[in-house]
C-alpha positions, 0 to 999 in steps of 0.5 A, a space after each residue: 766967014 760968018 760967026 755961029 749964032 744961037 736963038 735965045 727966047 725969054 720964057 719967063 719974066 724978069 720981074 722979081 729976078 735979081 738985078 744982075 740976072 735981069 741985066 743979063 737978059 736985057 744984055 742979050 736984047 730981050 725985052 718981053 716974054 717970048 721974044 726970040 733974038 739971035 746972038 753970036 755964040 761967043 763966050 760973053 753971050 754964053 756967060 749971059 745965057 748961063 746966068 739966066 738959063 732958068 729963064 731962057 730957052 736956047 737953040 742952035 741956028 
């Protein structure tokens, strides 16, 4: 059984953001603007996404 995945894209820079927001973005594996990563749809990752939702774009898949 494969886990459900979500695609997360960093739309805005983390420069100037609070440290905990920047760390949440880094925790998702995002380093540069317009980079897209696929992460598991887990409560932990959803929490990281929710913390930085103003910087990210999320799609199913």
